[in-house]
Structure formats: structure tokens, C-alpha cells
Short mmCIF file of the C-alpha atoms (twelve columns), coordinates in Angstrom:
data_MODEL
# 
_entry.id   MODEL 
# 
loop_
_atom_site.group_PDB 
_atom_site.id 
_atom_site.type_symbol 
_atom_site.label_atom_id 
_atom_site.label_alt_id 
_atom_site.label_comp_id 
_atom_site.label_asym_id 
_atom_site.label_seq_id 
_atom_site.Cartn_x 
_atom_site.Cartn_y 
_atom_site.Cartn_z 
_atom_site.pdbx_PDB_model_num 
ATOM 1   C CA . MET A 1   16.699 218.748 29.712 1 
ATOM 2   C CA . THR A 2   14.096 216.305 28.334 1 
ATOM 3   C CA . GLU A 3   10.859 216.167 30.271 1 
ATOM 4   C CA . ALA A 4   10.102 212.792 31.814 1 
ATOM 5   C CA . ALA A 5   7.463  210.764 29.982 1 
ATOM 6   C CA . GLU A 6   4.187  210.401 31.831 1 
ATOM 7   C CA . LEU A 7   2.721  207.033 32.753 1 
ATOM 8   C CA . PRO A 8   -0.721 206.756 31.128 1 
ATOM 9   C CA . PRO A 9   -3.748 205.517 33.104 1 
ATOM 10  C CA . ALA A 10  -4.156 201.758 33.262 1 
ATOM 11  C CA . PRO A 11  -6.316 200.375 30.444 1 
ATOM 12  C CA . GLU A 12  -9.595 198.705 31.350 1 
ATOM 13  C CA . GLN A 13  -8.177 195.283 30.460 1 
ATOM 14  C CA . ALA A 14  -5.675 195.629 33.316 1 
ATOM 15  C CA . ARG A 15  -8.501 195.561 35.877 1 
ATOM 16  C CA . ASP A 16  -9.749 192.279 34.438 1 
ATOM 17  C CA . VAL A 17  -6.299 190.698 34.171 1 
ATOM 18  C CA . PHE A 18  -4.934 191.703 37.592 1 
ATOM 19  C CA . GLY A 19  -8.236 191.493 39.518 1 
ATOM 20  C CA . ASP A 20  -7.718 191.964 43.264 1 
ATOM 21  C CA . ARG A 21  -4.087 192.825 42.575 1 
ATOM 22  C CA . PHE A 22  -4.913 195.732 40.260 1 
ATOM 23  C CA . ALA A 23  -3.767 198.372 42.781 1 
ATOM 24  C CA . ASP A 24  -0.452 196.510 43.156 1 
ATOM 25  C CA . ALA A 25  -0.059 196.396 39.380 1 
ATOM 26  C CA . VAL A 26  -0.561 200.171 39.250 1 
ATOM 27  C CA . ARG A 27  2.062  200.641 41.967 1 
ATOM 28  C CA . TYR A 28  4.491  198.408 40.076 1 
ATOM 29  C CA . ALA A 29  3.916  200.421 36.897 1 
ATOM 30  C CA . GLU A 30  4.634  203.606 38.866 1 
ATOM 31  C CA . LEU A 31  7.836  202.123 40.270 1 
ATOM 32  C CA . LEU A 32  8.998  201.166 36.770 1 
ATOM 33  C CA . ALA A 33  8.177  204.650 35.450 1 
ATOM 34  C CA . GLU A 34  9.981  206.366 38.318 1 
ATOM 35  C CA . ALA A 35  12.730 204.353 40.047 1 
ATOM 36  C CA . GLY A 36  13.027 201.965 37.109 1 
ATOM 37  C CA . VAL A 37  13.870 204.771 34.707 1 
ATOM 38  C CA . GLN A 38  16.068 206.629 37.206 1 
ATOM 39  C CA . ARG A 39  18.157 203.510 37.838 1 
ATOM 40  C CA . GLY A 40  18.460 202.654 34.165 1 
ATOM 41  C CA . LEU A 41  16.346 199.492 34.383 1 
ATOM 42  C CA . ILE A 42  13.915 200.607 31.720 1 
ATOM 43  C CA . GLY A 43  14.202 203.248 29.011 1 
ATOM 44  C CA . PRO A 44  12.194 206.476 29.385 1 
ATOM 45  C CA . ARG A 45  10.622 205.933 25.952 1 
ATOM 46  C CA . GLU A 46  8.987  202.766 27.282 1 
ATOM 47  C CA . VAL A 47  6.962  204.629 29.940 1 
ATOM 48  C CA . PRO A 48  4.006  205.595 27.679 1 
ATOM 49  C CA . ARG A 49  3.613  201.947 26.630 1 
ATOM 50  C CA . LEU A 50  4.380  200.260 29.956 1 
ATOM 51  C CA . TRP A 51  0.911  198.753 30.299 1 
ATOM 52  C CA . GLU A 52  0.380  197.273 26.849 1 
ATOM 53  C CA . ARG A 53  3.939  196.360 25.903 1 
ATOM 54  C CA . HIS A 54  5.255  195.276 29.281 1 
ATOM 55  C CA . LEU A 55  2.828  194.553 32.143 1 
ATOM 56  C CA . LEU A 56  -0.074 193.090 30.172 1 
ATOM 57  C CA . ASN A 57  2.206  191.508 27.591 1 
ATOM 58  C CA . CYS A 58  3.877  189.582 30.431 1 
ATOM 59  C CA . ALA A 59  0.809  188.901 32.586 1 
ATOM 60  C CA . VAL A 60  -0.938 186.948 29.820 1 
ATOM 61  C CA . LEU A 61  1.895  184.413 29.964 1 
ATOM 62  C CA . SER A 62  -0.108 182.984 32.879 1 
ATOM 63  C CA . GLU A 63  -2.462 181.418 30.329 1 
ATOM 64  C CA . VAL A 64  0.118  178.717 29.561 1 
ATOM 65  C CA . VAL A 65  1.702  178.211 33.003 1 
ATOM 66  C CA . PRO A 66  0.320  175.128 34.815 1 
ATOM 67  C CA . GLU A 67  -1.253 175.452 38.265 1 
ATOM 68  C CA . GLY A 68  0.797  175.250 41.446 1 
ATOM 69  C CA . VAL A 69  4.225  174.869 39.856 1 
ATOM 70  C CA . THR A 70  7.662  176.313 40.616 1 
ATOM 71  C CA . VAL A 71  8.968  178.963 38.229 1 
ATOM 72  C CA . CYS A 72  12.386 180.537 37.648 1 
ATOM 73  C CA . ASP A 73  12.416 183.832 35.736 1 
ATOM 74  C CA . VAL A 74  15.880 183.935 34.154 1 
ATOM 75  C CA . GLY A 75  17.501 187.345 33.640 1 
ATOM 76  C CA . SER A 76  14.537 188.947 35.371 1 
ATOM 77  C CA . GLY A 77  15.865 192.496 34.960 1 
ATOM 78  C CA . ALA A 78  13.181 194.891 36.175 1 
ATOM 79  C CA . GLY A 79  10.890 191.945 36.931 1 
ATOM 80  C CA . LEU A 80  9.453  191.174 33.504 1 
ATOM 81  C CA . PRO A 81  7.753  188.753 33.149 1 
ATOM 82  C CA . GLY A 82  8.184  187.495 36.732 1 
ATOM 83  C CA . ILE A 83  6.425  190.284 38.673 1 
ATOM 84  C CA . PRO A 84  3.296  190.539 36.470 1 
ATOM 85  C CA . LEU A 85  3.070  186.736 36.520 1 
ATOM 86  C CA . ALA A 86  3.305  186.761 40.317 1 
ATOM 87  C CA . LEU A 87  0.565  189.391 40.561 1 
ATOM 88  C CA . VAL A 88  -1.937 187.258 38.647 1 
ATOM 89  C CA . ARG A 89  -0.868 183.837 39.992 1 
ATOM 90  C CA . ASP A 90  -0.410 183.486 43.731 1 
ATOM 91  C CA . ASP A 91  -0.494 179.685 43.314 1 
ATOM 92  C CA . LEU A 92  3.026  179.755 41.855 1 
ATOM 93  C CA . LYS A 93  6.384  179.733 43.660 1 
ATOM 94  C CA . ILE A 94  8.527  182.127 41.643 1 
ATOM 95  C CA . THR A 95  12.273 182.791 41.743 1 
ATOM 96  C CA . LEU A 96  13.516 185.982 40.077 1 
ATOM 97  C CA . LEU A 97  17.070 185.226 38.951 1 
ATOM 98  C CA . GLU A 98  19.208 188.239 38.054 1 
ATOM 99  C CA . PRO A 99  23.009 188.757 38.171 1 
ATOM 100 C CA . LEU A 100 23.194 192.559 38.543 1 
ATOM 101 C CA . LEU A 101 23.049 194.035 42.053 1 
ATOM 102 C CA . ARG A 102 21.171 197.224 41.143 1 
ATOM 103 C CA . ARG A 103 18.463 195.114 39.546 1 
ATOM 104 C CA . THR A 104 18.164 192.639 42.415 1 
ATOM 105 C CA . ASN A 105 17.955 195.576 44.841 1 
ATOM 106 C CA . PHE A 106 15.032 196.960 42.828 1 
ATOM 107 C CA . LEU A 107 13.365 193.548 42.617 1 
ATOM 108 C CA . THR A 108 13.689 193.006 46.371 1 
ATOM 109 C CA . GLU A 109 12.116 196.401 47.041 1 
ATOM 110 C CA . VAL A 110 9.204  195.636 44.701 1 
ATOM 111 C CA . VAL A 111 8.595  192.184 46.184 1 
ATOM 112 C CA . GLU A 112 8.555  193.579 49.722 1 
ATOM 113 C CA . LEU A 113 6.433  196.619 48.858 1 
ATOM 114 C CA . LEU A 114 3.808  194.556 47.036 1 
ATOM 115 C CA . GLY A 115 3.800  191.764 49.620 1 
ATOM 116 C CA . LEU A 116 4.651  189.020 47.133 1 
ATOM 117 C CA . ASP A 117 5.327  186.278 49.675 1 
ATOM 118 C CA . HIS A 118 5.469  183.614 46.955 1 
ATOM 119 C CA . VAL A 119 8.392  185.327 45.189 1 
ATOM 120 C CA . THR A 120 12.110 185.005 45.985 1 
ATOM 121 C CA . VAL A 121 14.879 187.151 44.522 1 
ATOM 122 C CA . VAL A 122 18.224 185.451 43.844 1 
ATOM 123 C CA . ARG A 123 21.321 187.232 42.588 1 
ATOM 124 C CA . GLY A 124 23.374 185.142 40.186 1 
ATOM 125 C CA . ARG A 125 23.744 183.808 36.679 1 
ATOM 126 C CA . ALA A 126 21.872 180.732 35.561 1 
ATOM 127 C CA . GLU A 127 25.089 178.790 34.984 1 
ATOM 128 C CA . GLU A 128 26.266 179.646 38.511 1 
ATOM 129 C CA . VAL A 129 23.131 178.548 40.387 1 
ATOM 130 C CA . MET A 130 22.647 175.217 38.646 1 
ATOM 131 C CA . GLY A 131 22.766 172.534 41.301 1 
ATOM 132 C CA . LYS A 132 22.345 175.144 44.050 1 
ATOM 133 C CA . LEU A 133 18.727 176.045 43.345 1 
ATOM 134 C CA . PRO A 134 16.133 173.249 43.301 1 
ATOM 135 C CA . PRO A 135 15.128 172.363 39.721 1 
ATOM 136 C CA . VAL A 136 11.856 174.013 38.675 1 
ATOM 137 C CA . HIS A 137 8.843  173.015 36.603 1 
ATOM 138 C CA . VAL A 138 8.934  176.131 34.412 1 
ATOM 139 C CA . VAL A 139 11.630 178.580 33.308 1 
ATOM 140 C CA . THR A 140 10.460 181.925 31.930 1 
ATOM 141 C CA . ALA A 141 12.402 184.625 30.095 1 
ATOM 142 C CA . ARG A 142 11.855 187.760 28.048 1 
ATOM 143 C CA . ALA A 143 14.320 189.722 25.912 1 
ATOM 144 C CA . VAL A 144 17.310 187.971 27.512 1 
ATOM 145 C CA . ALA A 145 19.127 186.441 24.522 1 
ATOM 146 C CA . PRO A 146 18.564 184.553 21.247 1 
ATOM 147 C CA . LEU A 147 16.764 181.266 21.850 1 
ATOM 148 C CA . ASP A 148 19.769 178.961 21.371 1 
ATOM 149 C CA . ARG A 149 21.819 180.860 23.973 1 
ATOM 150 C CA . LEU A 150 18.866 181.318 26.311 1 
ATOM 151 C CA . ALA A 151 18.240 177.569 26.218 1 
ATOM 152 C CA . THR A 152 21.769 176.772 27.430 1 
ATOM 153 C CA . TRP A 153 21.068 178.896 30.519 1 
ATOM 154 C CA . GLY A 154 17.430 178.056 31.162 1 
ATOM 155 C CA . ILE A 155 16.916 174.390 30.288 1 
ATOM 156 C CA . PRO A 156 19.484 173.016 32.802 1 
ATOM 157 C CA . LEU A 157 17.473 174.683 35.607 1 
ATOM 158 C CA . LEU A 158 14.434 172.553 34.805 1 
ATOM 159 C CA . ARG A 159 13.342 169.392 36.509 1 
ATOM 160 C CA . PRO A 160 12.680 166.355 34.283 1 
ATOM 161 C CA . TYR A 161 9.715  166.913 31.943 1 
ATOM 162 C CA . GLY A 162 9.657  170.640 32.685 1 
ATOM 163 C CA . GLU A 163 9.309  173.418 30.144 1 
ATOM 164 C CA . MET A 164 10.854 176.742 29.176 1 
ATOM 165 C CA . LEU A 165 8.489  179.555 28.144 1 
ATOM 166 C CA . ALA A 166 10.229 182.394 26.309 1 
ATOM 167 C CA . LEU A 167 8.350  185.546 25.332 1 
ATOM 168 C CA . LYS A 168 9.510  186.415 21.833 1 
ATOM 169 C CA . GLY A 169 8.532  188.767 19.026 1 
ATOM 170 C CA . ASP A 170 8.347  188.424 15.265 1 
ATOM 171 C CA . THR A 171 11.565 186.395 15.165 1 
ATOM 172 C CA . ALA A 172 10.128 183.487 17.185 1 
ATOM 173 C CA . GLU A 173 9.756  181.040 14.286 1 
ATOM 174 C CA . GLU A 174 13.140 181.952 12.833 1 
ATOM 175 C CA . GLU A 175 14.880 181.594 16.221 1 
ATOM 176 C CA . LEU A 176 13.207 178.252 16.858 1 
ATOM 177 C CA . LYS A 177 14.416 176.858 13.539 1 
ATOM 178 C CA . ALA A 178 17.959 178.153 14.121 1 
ATOM 179 C CA . ALA A 179 18.047 176.637 17.611 1 
ATOM 180 C CA . ALA A 180 16.668 173.204 16.673 1 
ATOM 181 C CA . THR A 181 19.964 171.302 16.871 1 
ATOM 182 C CA . ALA A 182 21.027 172.991 20.109 1 
ATOM 183 C CA . LEU A 183 17.638 172.316 21.709 1 
ATOM 184 C CA . THR A 184 17.828 168.617 20.863 1 
ATOM 185 C CA . LYS A 185 21.286 168.370 22.445 1 
ATOM 186 C CA . LEU A 186 19.905 170.076 25.558 1 
ATOM 187 C CA . GLY A 187 17.239 167.416 25.992 1 
ATOM 188 C CA . ALA A 188 14.260 169.126 24.336 1 
ATOM 189 C CA . VAL A 189 11.629 166.663 23.136 1 
ATOM 190 C CA . GLU A 190 8.987  169.040 21.806 1 
ATOM 191 C CA . THR A 191 8.771  172.699 20.761 1 
ATOM 192 C CA . SER A 192 5.871  174.951 19.790 1 
ATOM 193 C CA . ILE A 193 4.925  178.589 19.245 1 
ATOM 194 C CA . LEU A 194 1.918  179.851 21.191 1 
ATOM 195 C CA . HIS A 195 -0.057 183.094 21.014 1 
ATOM 196 C CA . VAL A 196 -1.645 184.343 24.224 1 
ATOM 197 C CA . GLY A 197 -3.568 187.386 25.408 1 
ATOM 198 C CA . GLU A 198 -6.449 187.434 22.926 1 
ATOM 199 C CA . GLY A 199 -8.654 190.429 23.712 1 
ATOM 200 C CA . VAL A 200 -6.049 191.805 26.120 1 
ATOM 201 C CA . VAL A 201 -3.017 192.752 24.011 1 
ATOM 202 C CA . ASP A 202 -2.780 193.530 20.305 1 
ATOM 203 C CA . PRO A 203 -0.796 191.974 18.803 1 
ATOM 204 C CA . MET A 204 -1.062 188.912 20.992 1 
ATOM 205 C CA . SER A 205 2.030  187.856 22.948 1 
ATOM 206 C CA . THR A 206 4.177  185.210 21.272 1 
ATOM 207 C CA . VAL A 207 5.594  182.437 23.439 1 
ATOM 208 C CA . VAL A 208 8.119  179.792 22.435 1 
ATOM 209 C CA . ARG A 209 7.540  176.648 24.486 1 
ATOM 210 C CA . VAL A 210 10.355 174.131 24.836 1 
ATOM 211 C CA . GLU A 211 9.464  170.901 26.639 1 
ATOM 212 C CA . VAL A 212 12.212 168.627 27.933 1 
ATOM 213 C CA . GLY A 213 12.436 164.932 28.688 1 
ATOM 214 C CA . GLU A 214 14.076 163.120 31.584 1 
ATOM 215 C CA . SER A 215 17.494 164.817 31.151 1 
ATOM 216 C CA . PRO A 216 17.127 168.635 31.029 1 
ATOM 217 C CA . GLY A 217 20.318 170.089 29.594 1 
ATOM 218 C CA . GLY A 218 21.473 166.778 28.154 1 
ATOM 219 C CA . VAL A 219 24.357 164.571 29.296 1 
ATOM 220 C CA . ARG A 220 26.868 167.400 29.812 1 
ATOM 221 C CA . PHE A 221 24.622 169.283 32.229 1 
ATOM 222 C CA . ALA A 222 23.551 166.140 34.035 1 
ATOM 223 C CA . ALA A 223 27.221 165.650 34.974 1 
ATOM 224 C CA . LYS A 224 27.497 169.288 36.100 1 
ATOM 225 C CA . ARG A 225 24.380 168.981 38.258 1 
ATOM 226 C CA . ALA A 226 25.700 165.814 39.890 1 
ATOM 227 C CA . LYS A 227 29.030 167.486 40.620 1 
ATOM 228 C CA . ALA A 228 27.309 170.563 42.102 1 
ATOM 229 C CA . ALA A 229 25.126 168.355 44.277 1 
ATOM 230 C CA . ARG A 230 28.168 166.421 45.567 1 
ATOM 231 C CA . THR A 231 29.953 169.703 46.334 1 
ATOM 232 C CA . GLY A 232 26.896 170.961 48.221 1 
ATOM 233 C CA . ARG A 233 26.708 167.801 50.334 1 
ATOM 234 C CA . THR A 234 30.434 168.034 51.159 1 
ATOM 235 C CA . ARG A 235 30.067 171.651 52.290 1 
ATOM 236 C CA . ARG A 236 27.077 170.791 54.484 1 
ATOM 237 C CA . ARG A 237 29.044 168.031 56.210 1 
ATOM 238 C CA . ARG A 238 31.799 170.477 57.050 1 
# 
């Protein structure tokens, strides 16, 4: 039987990044290394690099998230990037959106244990909750799907003039080029590649930013949203 990998001590940068929430960040790392691995939410080989590759890599996303906005973390999985973002930004209202029950159970436990009152866990797929969840200012995602597919799920959840922030790796530029036509059809008006986390993570975290105009998701999704809203009003009347 293979011996479980040991979670290394938190690097000094983690104290600076998480501040007053450092102890909660440590507890979250422990939960990922223990229950997260046991439940198959994270691979055991990731445990030795949980801090640099996962927690800090996600927490630095806060550098490009505006103040006081609503956020939906699509395909949140084990809570990355949503939980680290919540730990460093209590000014945000964050929804962790995840379709799998075992993952939402874990997320709910983490949110309650860490006292993240500004975080809500919702079980469902992005295409299922459109029109049921209020549109948000920012959609976040990490390792969910290629950018063109991710955009079809994430962009329709945005409010007009919102933005999608996708943590990507070395393929960011290539994915952005491949998704250009799809992004335009979905109502994107501007795209860019950002690098965040200087002095905290090496290499720096790569973020693809997709900004939308007045019709997030384009014409097709505007019709779907209107239909979902009408259905919701009908159900409330009943």
C-alpha cells in the first residue's frame, strides 16, 4: 500500500496572502490533503504541491477581481479557485457551482467549517441554472474545459458588461485564438491574457479575461434567459 503524501508546511508567502485568514487557509489545505484525497476530489500526488500549485495559484486571482462584486465559480470541484478567493476577499459574494453531489457535500462542509458567510454552494450545471441564479459580475473557472466550451457555460451567467476570468496554463494564448469566433458569438467584446502573483507564485498564474457587452451569451442565450425568467414567474404565481 502506498504511503499517503504529507502536506508540507505553508510557505511564508501564504501568511502575507491570506493575512487574518491564514489559519483557515491551513485548515483548508489539510482538508484537501485528507478528505479531499480520500473522496477522490484531488489526486494524492498533488498534496506536496498544494500550496504553490493550488491555494496560492488561485488566491492571487484576487488581484484582478473588482471590489464588492458577485462571483460564480463554475465547476468549482474541490473549491478551486473559489475557496482561496473567498479567504482573501470577504467583500465578494461568491457562488460555488458544482454538479456532483460528493463535491458539493465537501464544499458545504468547508464553507461551514471556515465560517465563509459570503459563500453559497449550489449544485447544478451552468446550463441548468441560467435564469435561476441572478446574473453575476464575474465568472471564475480553473481546469474545467477548453476555453471555447467553458465560455458557452460561463458567459451566459454574466450580467451585462461582466467578465469571465479563467485560470489557464501554457495553452492560454493558443486557446484564446482557437476560441475567438465562439467568444464573439457569445457577446465578448474584449479579451486579454493577464499574469498575476508576482513574488508569490513562480511561474506567475495565467488568467484569460473575457469581457462581455450588453448581451452576455449572445442572442441565443438572451432568449433562453427570458424563457427561464418567464417560467420562474409562472411557478411563483402558482
